[in-house]
mmCIF file as Biopython writes it, N, C-alpha, C and O atoms, coordinates in Angstrom:
data_model
#
loop_
_atom_site.group_PDB
_atom_site.id
_atom_site.type_symbol
_atom_site.label_atom_id
_atom_site.label_alt_id
_atom_site.label_comp_id
_atom_site.label_asym_id
_atom_site.label_entity_id
_atom_site.label_seq_id
_atom_site.pdbx_PDB_ins_code
_atom_site.Cartn_x
_atom_site.Cartn_y
_atom_site.Cartn_z
_atom_site.occupancy
_atom_site.B_iso_or_equiv
_atom_site.auth_seq_id
_atom_site.auth_asym_id
_atom_site.pdbx_PDB_model_num
ATOM 1   N N  . UNK A ? 1  ? 102.516 119.404 93.178  1.0 0.0 1  A 1 
ATOM 2   C CA . UNK A ? 1  ? 101.612 120.653 93.060  1.0 0.0 1  A 1 
ATOM 3   C C  . UNK A ? 1  ? 100.229 120.179 93.669  1.0 0.0 1  A 1 
ATOM 4   O O  . UNK A ? 1  ? 99.453  121.049 94.064  1.0 0.0 1  A 1 
ATOM 5   N N  . UNK A ? 2  ? 99.883  118.844 93.763  1.0 0.0 2  A 1 
ATOM 6   C CA . UNK A ? 2  ? 98.559  118.648 94.237  1.0 0.0 2  A 1 
ATOM 7   C C  . UNK A ? 2  ? 98.742  118.905 95.913  1.0 0.0 2  A 1 
ATOM 8   O O  . UNK A ? 2  ? 97.765  119.262 96.572  1.0 0.0 2  A 1 
ATOM 9   N N  . UNK A ? 3  ? 99.836  118.730 96.433  1.0 0.0 3  A 1 
ATOM 10  C CA . UNK A ? 3  ? 99.903  118.897 97.763  1.0 0.0 3  A 1 
ATOM 11  C C  . UNK A ? 3  ? 99.617  120.409 98.092  1.0 0.0 3  A 1 
ATOM 12  O O  . UNK A ? 3  ? 99.003  120.761 99.099  1.0 0.0 3  A 1 
ATOM 13  N N  . UNK A ? 4  ? 100.103 121.238 97.178  1.0 0.0 4  A 1 
ATOM 14  C CA . UNK A ? 4  ? 99.967  122.721 97.473  1.0 0.0 4  A 1 
ATOM 15  C C  . UNK A ? 4  ? 98.492  123.038 97.252  1.0 0.0 4  A 1 
ATOM 16  O O  . UNK A ? 4  ? 97.850  123.762 98.013  1.0 0.0 4  A 1 
ATOM 17  N N  . UNK A ? 5  ? 98.010  122.468 96.195  1.0 0.0 5  A 1 
ATOM 18  C CA . UNK A ? 5  ? 96.511  122.823 95.931  1.0 0.0 5  A 1 
ATOM 19  C C  . UNK A ? 5  ? 95.412  122.363 96.998  1.0 0.0 5  A 1 
ATOM 20  O O  . UNK A ? 5  ? 94.359  122.961 97.217  1.0 0.0 5  A 1 
ATOM 21  N N  . UNK A ? 6  ? 95.800  121.321 97.552  1.0 0.0 6  A 1 
ATOM 22  C CA . UNK A ? 6  ? 94.810  120.728 98.572  1.0 0.0 6  A 1 
ATOM 23  C C  . UNK A ? 6  ? 94.992  121.191 100.076 1.0 0.0 6  A 1 
ATOM 24  O O  . UNK A ? 6  ? 94.311  120.708 100.980 1.0 0.0 6  A 1 
ATOM 25  N N  . UNK A ? 7  ? 95.790  121.992 100.246 1.0 0.0 7  A 1 
ATOM 26  C CA . UNK A ? 7  ? 95.933  122.537 101.662 1.0 0.0 7  A 1 
ATOM 27  C C  . UNK A ? 7  ? 95.019  123.507 102.126 1.0 0.0 7  A 1 
ATOM 28  O O  . UNK A ? 7  ? 94.588  124.273 101.264 1.0 0.0 7  A 1 
ATOM 29  N N  . UNK A ? 8  ? 94.596  123.666 103.360 1.0 0.0 8  A 1 
ATOM 30  C CA . UNK A ? 8  ? 93.769  124.519 103.759 1.0 0.0 8  A 1 
ATOM 31  C C  . UNK A ? 8  ? 94.087  125.917 103.687 1.0 0.0 8  A 1 
ATOM 32  O O  . UNK A ? 8  ? 93.338  126.786 103.241 1.0 0.0 8  A 1 
ATOM 33  N N  . UNK A ? 9  ? 95.348  126.099 104.196 1.0 0.0 9  A 1 
ATOM 34  C CA . UNK A ? 9  ? 96.086  127.541 104.161 1.0 0.0 9  A 1 
ATOM 35  C C  . UNK A ? 9  ? 97.585  127.154 104.018 1.0 0.0 9  A 1 
ATOM 36  O O  . UNK A ? 9  ? 98.056  126.017 103.986 1.0 0.0 9  A 1 
ATOM 37  N N  . UNK A ? 10 ? 98.202  128.295 103.942 1.0 0.0 10 A 1 
ATOM 38  C CA . UNK A ? 10 ? 99.766  128.203 103.624 1.0 0.0 10 A 1 
ATOM 39  C C  . UNK A ? 10 ? 100.539 127.398 104.634 1.0 0.0 10 A 1 
ATOM 40  O O  . UNK A ? 10 ? 101.527 126.732 104.325 1.0 0.0 10 A 1 
ATOM 41  N N  . UNK A ? 11 ? 100.060 127.485 105.831 1.0 0.0 11 A 1 
ATOM 42  C CA . UNK A ? 11 ? 100.896 126.786 106.975 1.0 0.0 11 A 1 
ATOM 43  C C  . UNK A ? 11 ? 100.667 125.187 106.809 1.0 0.0 11 A 1 
ATOM 44  O O  . UNK A ? 11 ? 101.601 124.414 107.022 1.0 0.0 11 A 1 
ATOM 45  N N  . UNK A ? 12 ? 99.587  124.799 106.481 1.0 0.0 12 A 1 
ATOM 46  C CA . UNK A ? 12 ? 99.166  123.455 106.176 1.0 0.0 12 A 1 
ATOM 47  C C  . UNK A ? 12 ? 100.196 123.019 104.906 1.0 0.0 12 A 1 
ATOM 48  O O  . UNK A ? 12 ? 100.899 122.019 105.047 1.0 0.0 12 A 1 
ATOM 49  N N  . UNK A ? 13 ? 100.253 123.793 103.689 1.0 0.0 13 A 1 
ATOM 50  C CA . UNK A ? 13 ? 100.992 123.594 102.855 1.0 0.0 13 A 1 
ATOM 51  C C  . UNK A ? 13 ? 102.375 123.427 102.966 1.0 0.0 13 A 1 
ATOM 52  O O  . UNK A ? 13 ? 102.931 122.508 102.364 1.0 0.0 13 A 1 
ATOM 53  N N  . UNK A ? 14 ? 103.093 124.342 103.782 1.0 0.0 14 A 1 
ATOM 54  C CA . UNK A ? 14 ? 104.402 124.289 104.238 1.0 0.0 14 A 1 
ATOM 55  C C  . UNK A ? 14 ? 104.789 123.115 104.977 1.0 0.0 14 A 1 
ATOM 56  O O  . UNK A ? 14 ? 105.840 122.509 104.765 1.0 0.0 14 A 1 
ATOM 57  N N  . UNK A ? 15 ? 103.769 122.737 106.014 1.0 0.0 15 A 1 
ATOM 58  C CA . UNK A ? 15 ? 104.078 121.589 106.825 1.0 0.0 15 A 1 
ATOM 59  C C  . UNK A ? 15 ? 104.096 120.289 106.021 1.0 0.0 15 A 1 
ATOM 60  O O  . UNK A ? 15 ? 104.899 119.373 106.199 1.0 0.0 15 A 1 
ATOM 61  N N  . UNK A ? 16 ? 103.007 120.323 105.017 1.0 0.0 16 A 1 
ATOM 62  C CA . UNK A ? 16 ? 103.100 119.180 104.216 1.0 0.0 16 A 1 
ATOM 63  C C  . UNK A ? 16 ? 104.347 119.000 103.454 1.0 0.0 16 A 1 
ATOM 64  O O  . UNK A ? 16 ? 104.806 117.860 103.383 1.0 0.0 16 A 1 
ATOM 65  N N  . UNK A ? 17 ? 104.970 119.999 102.862 1.0 0.0 17 A 1 
ATOM 66  C CA . UNK A ? 17 ? 106.142 119.977 102.199 1.0 0.0 17 A 1 
ATOM 67  C C  . UNK A ? 17 ? 107.436 119.541 102.987 1.0 0.0 17 A 1 
ATOM 68  O O  . UNK A ? 17 ? 108.332 118.822 102.544 1.0 0.0 17 A 1 
ATOM 69  N N  . UNK A ? 18 ? 107.368 120.094 104.202 1.0 0.0 18 A 1 
ATOM 70  C CA . UNK A ? 18 ? 108.508 119.788 105.215 1.0 0.0 18 A 1 
ATOM 71  C C  . UNK A ? 18 ? 108.495 118.237 105.493 1.0 0.0 18 A 1 
ATOM 72  O O  . UNK A ? 18 ? 109.508 117.538 105.469 1.0 0.0 18 A 1 
ATOM 73  N N  . UNK A ? 19 ? 107.115 117.749 105.782 1.0 0.0 19 A 1 
ATOM 74  C CA . UNK A ? 19 ? 106.986 116.397 106.230 1.0 0.0 19 A 1 
ATOM 75  C C  . UNK A ? 19 ? 107.405 115.472 104.981 1.0 0.0 19 A 1 
ATOM 76  O O  . UNK A ? 19 ? 108.035 114.430 105.160 1.0 0.0 19 A 1 
ATOM 77  N N  . UNK A ? 20 ? 107.075 115.852 103.892 1.0 0.0 20 A 1 
ATOM 78  C CA . UNK A ? 20 ? 107.387 114.951 102.753 1.0 0.0 20 A 1 
ATOM 79  C C  . UNK A ? 20 ? 108.952 115.009 102.548 1.0 0.0 20 A 1 
ATOM 80  O O  . UNK A ? 20 ? 109.531 114.004 102.137 1.0 0.0 20 A 1 
ATOM 81  N N  . UNK A ? 21 ? 109.578 116.059 102.801 1.0 0.0 21 A 1 
ATOM 82  C CA . UNK A ? 21 ? 111.008 115.908 102.695 1.0 0.0 21 A 1 
ATOM 83  C C  . UNK A ? 21 ? 111.781 115.056 103.686 1.0 0.0 21 A 1 
ATOM 84  O O  . UNK A ? 21 ? 112.824 114.476 103.383 1.0 0.0 21 A 1 
ATOM 85  N N  . UNK A ? 22 ? 111.161 115.006 105.002 1.0 0.0 22 A 1 
ATOM 86  C CA . UNK A ? 22 ? 111.740 114.095 106.042 1.0 0.0 22 A 1 
ATOM 87  C C  . UNK A ? 22 ? 111.441 112.813 105.673 1.0 0.0 22 A 1 
ATOM 88  O O  . UNK A ? 22 ? 112.257 111.914 105.877 1.0 0.0 22 A 1 
ATOM 89  N N  . UNK A ? 23 ? 110.281 112.585 105.107 1.0 0.0 23 A 1 
ATOM 90  C CA . UNK A ? 23 ? 109.976 111.172 104.636 1.0 0.0 23 A 1 
ATOM 91  C C  . UNK A ? 23 ? 110.786 110.701 103.536 1.0 0.0 23 A 1 
ATOM 92  O O  . UNK A ? 23 ? 110.916 109.493 103.336 1.0 0.0 23 A 1 
ATOM 93  N N  . UNK A ? 24 ? 111.327 111.552 102.828 1.0 0.0 24 A 1 
ATOM 94  C CA . UNK A ? 24 ? 112.244 111.180 101.648 1.0 0.0 24 A 1 
ATOM 95  C C  . UNK A ? 24 ? 113.613 110.853 102.164 1.0 0.0 24 A 1 
ATOM 96  O O  . UNK A ? 24 ? 114.270 110.017 101.544 1.0 0.0 24 A 1 
ATOM 97  N N  . UNK A ? 25 ? 114.114 111.425 103.239 1.0 0.0 25 A 1 
ATOM 98  C CA . UNK A ? 25 ? 115.265 111.315 103.944 1.0 0.0 25 A 1 
ATOM 99  C C  . UNK A ? 25 ? 115.382 110.067 104.782 1.0 0.0 25 A 1 
ATOM 100 O O  . UNK A ? 25 ? 116.466 109.513 104.958 1.0 0.0 25 A 1 
ATOM 101 N N  . UNK A ? 26 ? 114.240 109.632 105.299 1.0 0.0 26 A 1 
ATOM 102 C CA . UNK A ? 26 ? 114.062 108.592 106.297 1.0 0.0 26 A 1 
ATOM 103 C C  . UNK A ? 26 ? 114.732 107.175 105.777 1.0 0.0 26 A 1 
ATOM 104 O O  . UNK A ? 26 ? 115.571 106.556 106.432 1.0 0.0 26 A 1 
ATOM 105 N N  . UNK A ? 27 ? 114.264 106.796 104.594 1.0 0.0 27 A 1 
ATOM 106 C CA . UNK A ? 27 ? 115.043 105.565 104.061 1.0 0.0 27 A 1 
ATOM 107 C C  . UNK A ? 27 ? 116.521 105.605 104.029 1.0 0.0 27 A 1 
ATOM 108 O O  . UNK A ? 27 ? 117.114 104.538 104.192 1.0 0.0 27 A 1 
ATOM 109 N N  . UNK A ? 28 ? 117.180 106.671 103.845 1.0 0.0 28 A 1 
ATOM 110 C CA . UNK A ? 28 ? 118.589 106.812 103.905 1.0 0.0 28 A 1 
ATOM 111 C C  . UNK A ? 28 ? 119.185 106.247 105.174 1.0 0.0 28 A 1 
ATOM 112 O O  . UNK A ? 28 ? 120.159 105.504 105.297 1.0 0.0 28 A 1 
ATOM 113 N N  . UNK A ? 29 ? 118.325 106.802 106.159 1.0 0.0 29 A 1 
ATOM 114 C CA . UNK A ? 29 ? 119.019 106.396 107.628 1.0 0.0 29 A 1 
ATOM 115 C C  . UNK A ? 29 ? 118.622 105.001 107.906 1.0 0.0 29 A 1 
ATOM 116 O O  . UNK A ? 29 ? 119.382 104.336 108.611 1.0 0.0 29 A 1 
ATOM 117 N N  . UNK A ? 30 ? 117.563 104.474 107.463 1.0 0.0 30 A 1 
ATOM 118 C CA . UNK A ? 30 ? 117.290 103.023 107.665 1.0 0.0 30 A 1 
ATOM 119 C C  . UNK A ? 30 ? 118.123 102.125 106.922 1.0 0.0 30 A 1 
ATOM 120 O O  . UNK A ? 30 ? 118.400 101.028 107.407 1.0 0.0 30 A 1 
ATOM 121 N N  . UNK A ? 31 ? 118.551 102.472 105.797 1.0 0.0 31 A 1 
ATOM 122 C CA . UNK A ? 31 ? 119.233 101.494 104.956 1.0 0.0 31 A 1 
ATOM 123 C C  . UNK A ? 31 ? 120.705 101.742 105.136 1.0 0.0 31 A 1 
ATOM 124 O O  . UNK A ? 31 ? 121.439 100.777 105.348 1.0 0.0 31 A 1 
ATOM 125 N N  . UNK A ? 32 ? 121.200 102.975 105.068 1.0 0.0 32 A 1 
ATOM 126 C CA . UNK A ? 32 ? 122.636 103.257 104.983 1.0 0.0 32 A 1 
ATOM 127 C C  . UNK A ? 32 ? 123.325 103.367 106.389 1.0 0.0 32 A 1 
ATOM 128 O O  . UNK A ? 32 ? 124.501 103.027 106.522 1.0 0.0 32 A 1 
ATOM 129 N N  . UNK A ? 33 ? 122.593 103.837 107.419 1.0 0.0 33 A 1 
ATOM 130 C CA . UNK A ? 33 ? 123.212 104.026 108.687 1.0 0.0 33 A 1 
ATOM 131 C C  . UNK A ? 33 ? 123.812 102.607 109.380 1.0 0.0 33 A 1 
ATOM 132 O O  . UNK A ? 33 ? 124.912 102.495 109.922 1.0 0.0 33 A 1 
ATOM 133 N N  . UNK A ? 34 ? 122.762 101.524 109.212 1.0 0.0 34 A 1 
ATOM 134 C CA . UNK A ? 34 ? 123.207 100.243 109.919 1.0 0.0 34 A 1 
ATOM 135 C C  . UNK A ? 34 ? 124.385 99.653  109.148 1.0 0.0 34 A 1 
ATOM 136 O O  . UNK A ? 34 ? 125.180 98.926  109.742 1.0 0.0 34 A 1 
ATOM 137 N N  . UNK A ? 35 ? 124.528 99.922  107.894 1.0 0.0 35 A 1 
ATOM 138 C CA . UNK A ? 35 ? 125.766 99.511  107.113 1.0 0.0 35 A 1 
ATOM 139 C C  . UNK A ? 35 ? 126.997 100.144 107.593 1.0 0.0 35 A 1 
ATOM 140 O O  . UNK A ? 35 ? 127.992 99.457  107.826 1.0 0.0 35 A 1 
ATOM 141 N N  . UNK A ? 36 ? 126.987 101.573 107.773 1.0 0.0 36 A 1 
ATOM 142 C CA . UNK A ? 36 ? 128.095 102.219 108.183 1.0 0.0 36 A 1 
ATOM 143 C C  . UNK A ? 36 ? 128.480 101.921 109.529 1.0 0.0 36 A 1 
ATOM 144 O O  . UNK A ? 36 ? 129.667 101.986 109.849 1.0 0.0 36 A 1 
ATOM 145 N N  . UNK A ? 37 ? 127.542 101.584 110.391 1.0 0.0 37 A 1 
ATOM 146 C CA . UNK A ? 37 ? 127.858 101.348 111.666 1.0 0.0 37 A 1 
ATOM 147 C C  . UNK A ? 37 ? 128.445 99.893  111.738 1.0 0.0 37 A 1 
ATOM 148 O O  . UNK A ? 37 ? 129.351 99.660  112.538 1.0 0.0 37 A 1 
ATOM 149 N N  . UNK A ? 38 ? 127.978 98.969  110.969 1.0 0.0 38 A 1 
ATOM 150 C CA . UNK A ? 38 ? 128.601 97.654  110.997 1.0 0.0 38 A 1 
ATOM 151 C C  . UNK A ? 38 ? 129.981 97.692  110.390 1.0 0.0 38 A 1 
ATOM 152 O O  . UNK A ? 38 ? 130.839 96.897  110.773 1.0 0.0 38 A 1 
ATOM 153 N N  . UNK A ? 39 ? 130.225 98.603  109.443 1.0 0.0 39 A 1 
ATOM 154 C CA . UNK A ? 39 ? 131.560 98.708  108.795 1.0 0.0 39 A 1 
ATOM 155 C C  . UNK A ? 39 ? 132.539 99.263  109.946 1.0 0.0 39 A 1 
ATOM 156 O O  . UNK A ? 39 ? 133.697 98.855  110.026 1.0 0.0 39 A 1 
ATOM 157 N N  . UNK A ? 40 ? 132.042 100.154 110.776 1.0 0.0 40 A 1 
ATOM 158 C CA . UNK A ? 40 ? 132.845 100.702 111.818 1.0 0.0 40 A 1 
ATOM 159 C C  . UNK A ? 40 ? 133.276 99.666  112.905 1.0 0.0 40 A 1 
ATOM 160 O O  . UNK A ? 40 ? 134.421 99.562  113.345 1.0 0.0 40 A 1 
ATOM 161 N N  . UNK A ? 41 ? 132.201 98.915  113.275 1.0 0.0 41 A 1 
ATOM 162 C CA . UNK A ? 41 ? 132.388 97.823  114.296 1.0 0.0 41 A 1 
ATOM 163 C C  . UNK A ? 41 ? 133.331 96.685  113.926 1.0 0.0 41 A 1 
ATOM 164 O O  . UNK A ? 41 ? 134.159 96.239  114.721 1.0 0.0 41 A 1 
ATOM 165 N N  . UNK A ? 42 ? 133.175 96.258  112.743 1.0 0.0 42 A 1 
ATOM 166 C CA . UNK A ? 42 ? 133.838 95.063  112.269 1.0 0.0 42 A 1 
ATOM 167 C C  . UNK A ? 42 ? 135.160 95.442  111.435 1.0 0.0 42 A 1 
ATOM 168 O O  . UNK A ? 42 ? 135.631 94.573  110.701 1.0 0.0 42 A 1 
ATOM 169 N N  . UNK A ? 43 ? 135.721 96.583  111.507 1.0 0.0 43 A 1 
ATOM 170 C CA . UNK A ? 43 ? 136.905 96.812  110.714 1.0 0.0 43 A 1 
ATOM 171 C C  . UNK A ? 43 ? 138.084 97.156  111.810 1.0 0.0 43 A 1 
ATOM 172 O O  . UNK A ? 43 ? 139.228 97.401  111.429 1.0 0.0 43 A 1 
#
């Protein structure tokens, strides 16, 4: 909610929400993907 209230206009609010969504997905790729790749390579 604070992200929406502190934005200058609606485009900044939408961009902030989208960026936050990408930042929440990023750890999955950093942690899970190397494990999946190593399992494929070593089986």
